[in-house]
C-alpha positions in Angstrom: 101.4 121.4 34.7 98.0 120.1 35.9 99.2 119.3 39.4 100.5 122.8 40.1 97.3 124.2 38.7 95.1 122.0 41.0 97.2 123.0 44.0 97.0 126.8 43.2 93.2 126.7 42.6 92.6 124.6 45.7 94.6 127.0 47.8 93.0 130.0 46.1 89.6 128.6 47.2 90.9 128.1 50.7 90.4 124.3 50.6 92.6 121.7 52.2 93.4 118.5 50.3 91.0 116.7 52.6 88.2 119.2 51.9 88.7 118.9 48.1 88.8 115.1 48.4 85.4 115.1 50.2 83.8 117.3 47.6 85.1 115.0 44.8 84.3 111.8 46.7 88.0 110.6 46.7 90.6 110.1 49.4 93.0 112.8 50.4 96.0 110.8 49.0 94.4 110.9 45.6 94.4 114.7 45.6 98.0 114.6 46.9 99.0 112.4 43.9 97.4 114.7 41.5 99.2 117.7 42.9 102.6 115.8 42.9 101.8 114.8 39.3 102.0 111.1 40.1 98.6 110.5 38.6 95.8 112.5 36.9 92.1 112.7 37.5 89.8 111.1 34.9 87.5 113.3 32.7 84.5 113.1 35.1 86.6 114.1 38.1 88.2 116.9 36.1 84.8 118.3 35.3 83.7 118.1 38.9 86.9 119.8 40.0 86.3 122.6 37.5 82.9 123.1 39.0 84.3 123.2 42.5 87.0 125.8 41.4 84.5 127.6 39.2 86.8 127.5 36.2 86.5 125.9 32.8 88.1 122.5 32.4 90.4 123.9 29.7 91.9 126.3 32.3 92.6 123.3 34.6 94.4 121.5 31.7 96.4 124.3 30.2 95.6 127.6 32.0 94.0 129.1 29.0 90.4 130.2 28.3 88.2 127.5 26.7 89.0 127.4 23.0 87.4 124.0 22.6 84.1 124.9 24.2 80.8 124.4 22.4 77.9 126.9 22.3 76.7 126.1 25.8 80.1 126.8 27.2 80.7 123.1 27.9 84.3 122.0 27.2 84.8 119.7 24.2 85.0 116.1 25.7 87.3 115.0 22.9 89.7 117.8 23.7 89.7 116.9 27.4 90.3 113.3 26.6 93.2 114.2 24.2 94.9 116.4 26.8 94.4 113.8 29.6 95.9 111.2 27.2 99.0 113.4 26.7 99.4 114.0 30.4 99.1 110.2 31.1 101.7 109.5 28.4 104.1 112.0 29.9 103.6 110.5 33.4 104.2 107.0 32.0 107.4 108.0 30.4 108.6 109.7 33.6 107.8 106.7 35.6 109.6 104.4 33.2 112.7 106.6 33.4 112.5 106.6 37.2 112.2 102.8 37.2 115.3 102.5 35.0 117.3 104.8 37.2 116.4 102.9 40.3 117.3 99.5 38.7 120.6 100.9 37.5 121.6 102.1 41.0 120.4 98.8 42.6 122.6 96.8 40.1 125.5 99.2 40.8 125.1 98.7 44.5 124.8 94.9 44.3 127.8 94.8 42.0 129.9 96.8 44.5 128.9 94.5 47.3 129.7 91.4 45.3 133.1 92.9 44.3 133.9 93.7 48.0 132.9 90.2 49.0 135.1 88.6 46.3 138.1 90.8 47.2 137.6 90.0 50.9 137.4 86.3 50.1 140.6 86.5 48.1 142.1 88.4 51.1 143.0 91.4 48.9 140.7 93.9 50.6 140.7 93.8 54.4 138.9 96.5 56.2 141.0 97.9 59.0 144.2 96.3 57.7 146.1 99.6 57.9 145.5 99.8 61.6 146.8 96.3 62.1 150.0 97.1 60.2 150.6 100.2 62.3 150.1 98.4 65.6 152.3 95.5 64.6 155.1 97.9 63.5 154.9 99.7 66.9 155.3 96.3 68.7 158.3 95.4 66.6 159.9 98.7 67.4 159.3 98.0 71.1 160.8 94.5 70.7 164.0 96.0 69.2 164.5 98.4 72.0 164.1 95.6 74.6 166.8 93.6 72.8 169.1 96.7 72.8 168.7 97.0 76.6 169.6 93.4 77.1 172.7 93.7 74.9 173.7 96.8 76.9 173.6 94.9 80.2 
């Protein structure tokens, strides 16, 4: 995808994220988000990035030679916009799925906590109740042996 391509080209040019960010007039975190595919650069930044990497924009977008280039070798802006739109749509879908998964697990955790609270309030579930039962049974065995000694005397 685009993030991986940016990372490979950046490293191929021997640039750090900070150095690329300075050349594109963005912050380093922006470059990091592009490489992690959490966001995508706009068309202007994509063209500037292609100039820094000395590759056509179409190679950045899909790794291929520029099929949509005009006579001057400039990439077709409509094609760039279309591909950026597809990438943004893909990221939006992925972010929605991640949000749904996070909500599901939060609801599951809250439900578990509420269930434990209800069971504890009803005295059905008592953490450590097994240890209490074991210690009380040991005491009762000791009490029986004391009674047997008293009977024997």
